[in-house]
C-alpha positions as CSV (number, residue, x, y, z in Angstrom):
1,M,-16.6,-106.0,70.8
2,R,-16.5,-108.3,68.5
3,T,-19.8,-109.5,66.6
4,Y,-20.9,-112.7,67.6
5,T,-20.9,-115.5,64.0
6,P,-22.9,-118.3,65.0
7,K,-20.8,-121.5,63.8
8,P,-22.5,-124.3,61.7
9,G,-21.9,-126.6,65.0
10,E,-23.4,-124.3,66.8
11,I,-26.5,-124.0,65.4
12,E,-29.7,-125.4,67.3
13,R,-32.2,-126.2,64.8
14,N,-36.1,-127.1,65.7
15,W,-39.1,-128.6,64.2
16,Y,-42.2,-126.7,63.6
17,V,-45.7,-127.7,62.0
18,I,-47.9,-125.0,61.2
19,D,-51.3,-125.6,59.8
20,A,-52.2,-123.8,57.0
21,T,-56.2,-124.3,57.1
22,D,-58.0,-120.8,56.7
23,V,-54.6,-118.9,56.6
24,V,-53.8,-116.4,54.0
25,L,-51.6,-117.5,52.2
26,G,-49.0,-114.4,52.2
27,R,-49.4,-114.3,55.9
28,L,-48.4,-117.9,56.5
29,A,-45.3,-117.2,54.1
30,T,-43.9,-114.6,55.8
31,H,-44.0,-116.3,59.0
32,V,-42.7,-119.3,57.3
33,A,-39.8,-117.5,55.7
34,T,-38.9,-115.9,59.0
35,L,-38.7,-119.3,61.2
36,L,-36.6,-120.6,58.0
37,R,-34.2,-117.6,58.1
38,G,-33.7,-117.6,61.6
39,K,-34.7,-114.1,62.0
40,H,-36.7,-115.0,65.0
41,K,-33.2,-116.2,66.9
42,A,-31.0,-114.0,68.9
43,T,-28.1,-116.1,67.0
44,F,-29.5,-114.7,63.8
45,A,-26.7,-113.6,61.0
46,P,-27.6,-112.5,57.1
47,H,-24.9,-114.8,56.1
48,V,-25.6,-117.9,58.1
49,D,-28.2,-120.7,58.2
50,G,-29.3,-120.9,61.5
51,G,-33.2,-121.3,60.9
52,D,-35.8,-123.8,61.8
53,F,-37.3,-127.0,59.6
54,V,-41.0,-125.9,59.1
55,I,-43.7,-128.6,58.1
56,V,-46.9,-127.0,56.7
57,I,-49.8,-129.4,56.7
58,N,-53.1,-128.9,54.9
59,A,-52.0,-126.6,52.3
60,E,-55.0,-127.5,50.1
61,K,-57.0,-125.6,52.8
62,V,-55.1,-122.2,52.3
63,A,-57.1,-118.8,52.0
64,L,-56.3,-116.0,49.6
65,T,-58.4,-112.8,49.8
66,G,-60.3,-111.0,47.2
67,N,-60.5,-112.2,44.0
68,K,-57.6,-113.8,43.9
69,R,-58.1,-117.5,43.7
70,E,-59.2,-116.6,40.3
71,N,-57.7,-113.6,39.1
72,K,-54.1,-114.5,40.3
73,L,-51.5,-116.0,37.9
74,A,-48.4,-118.5,38.8
75,Y,-46.2,-118.5,36.3
76,R,-43.1,-120.8,35.5
77,H,-40.7,-120.6,32.7
78,S,-39.2,-123.5,30.8
79,G,-35.4,-121.7,29.9
80,Y,-36.6,-121.8,26.6
81,P,-37.5,-118.9,24.2
82,G,-41.4,-118.6,24.5
83,G,-41.4,-121.2,27.6
84,L,-43.4,-119.0,29.7
85,R,-46.2,-120.7,31.2
86,A,-49.5,-118.9,33.3
87,T,-51.5,-121.2,35.9
88,P,-54.4,-119.9,37.4
89,Y,-54.4,-120.6,41.4
90,T,-57.8,-121.8,41.4
91,E,-55.9,-124.7,39.0
92,L,-52.7,-124.7,40.9
93,L,-54.4,-125.2,44.6
94,A,-56.4,-128.3,42.9
95,K,-53.7,-129.9,41.1
96,H,-50.5,-129.0,43.4
97,P,-51.1,-127.2,46.4
98,E,-47.8,-127.1,47.8
99,R,-46.4,-125.3,44.9
100,A,-48.2,-122.1,45.5
101,I,-46.9,-122.0,49.0
102,E,-43.4,-123.1,48.3
103,K,-43.8,-120.6,45.7
104,A,-45.3,-117.8,48.1
105,V,-41.8,-118.6,51.0
106,R,-39.3,-118.7,47.9
107,G,-40.4,-115.3,46.8
108,M,-39.4,-114.2,50.4
109,L,-36.3,-115.9,51.0
110,P,-32.5,-114.6,49.4
111,K,-32.5,-115.9,45.7
112,S,-28.5,-116.8,46.5
113,T,-27.4,-120.6,47.9
114,L,-27.9,-119.5,51.1
115,G,-32.1,-118.9,50.2
116,R,-31.8,-122.5,48.6
117,Q,-30.2,-124.0,51.2
118,Q,-32.8,-122.3,53.5
119,L,-36.0,-123.2,51.0
120,G,-34.6,-127.0,51.2
121,K,-35.8,-127.5,55.5
122,L,-39.5,-126.5,54.4
123,K,-41.8,-129.3,53.7
124,V,-45.3,-128.7,52.6
125,Y,-48.0,-131.0,52.4
126,A,-51.4,-130.8,51.2
127,G,-53.7,-133.1,53.6
128,A,-53.5,-133.0,57.4
129,A,-50.4,-136.1,57.6
130,H,-46.9,-135.8,57.4
131,P,-43.8,-138.4,57.7
132,H,-41.7,-136.3,60.5
133,Q,-43.3,-137.4,63.5
134,A,-39.8,-139.1,64.5
135,Q,-38.7,-135.2,65.1
136,Q,-41.5,-134.5,67.1
137,P,-42.1,-131.0,66.0
138,K,-43.6,-128.1,67.9
139,P,-47.2,-126.8,66.6
140,F,-46.4,-123.2,65.8
141,E,-49.4,-120.7,66.3
142,I,-50.3,-118.3,63.7
143,T,-52.6,-115.3,64.8
144,Q,-54.2,-113.4,62.3
145,V,-56.9,-111.1,61.9
146,A,-60.2,-112.4,60.8
147,Q,-60.6,-111.6,57.2
148,Q,-64.2,-110.7,55.9
149,A,-65.2,-113.1,53.6
């Protein structure tokens, strides 16, 4: 029996909207990465972009456990010698909360052109409003154990 490989025309993409309010960042990122890669589908193939579009709203209300909000640093590099910059997550979530979620999800996707293509299907918004109502996104519920704060 031959292995099934989905063709680009056969892939059916859905739109999901996820509310990040009080969801732990890492747990949110794993669910988002799974949806973007298409691992929840029976037609999953690791070399084909068969995932869905994901809209994350309320990125500014995402939760970080322990002291990560104060102690964890987000790194980025300009590409020049000595160009490493570190930003505390308190500052990152205050100024650009979308980048915190994008950074977490990017680390869980393949480091290749396929991963960059899959990351293009992620739309993150700081507030509750998003401009993708025409795509009729379905709400995606993340069930998790409550954290002791």
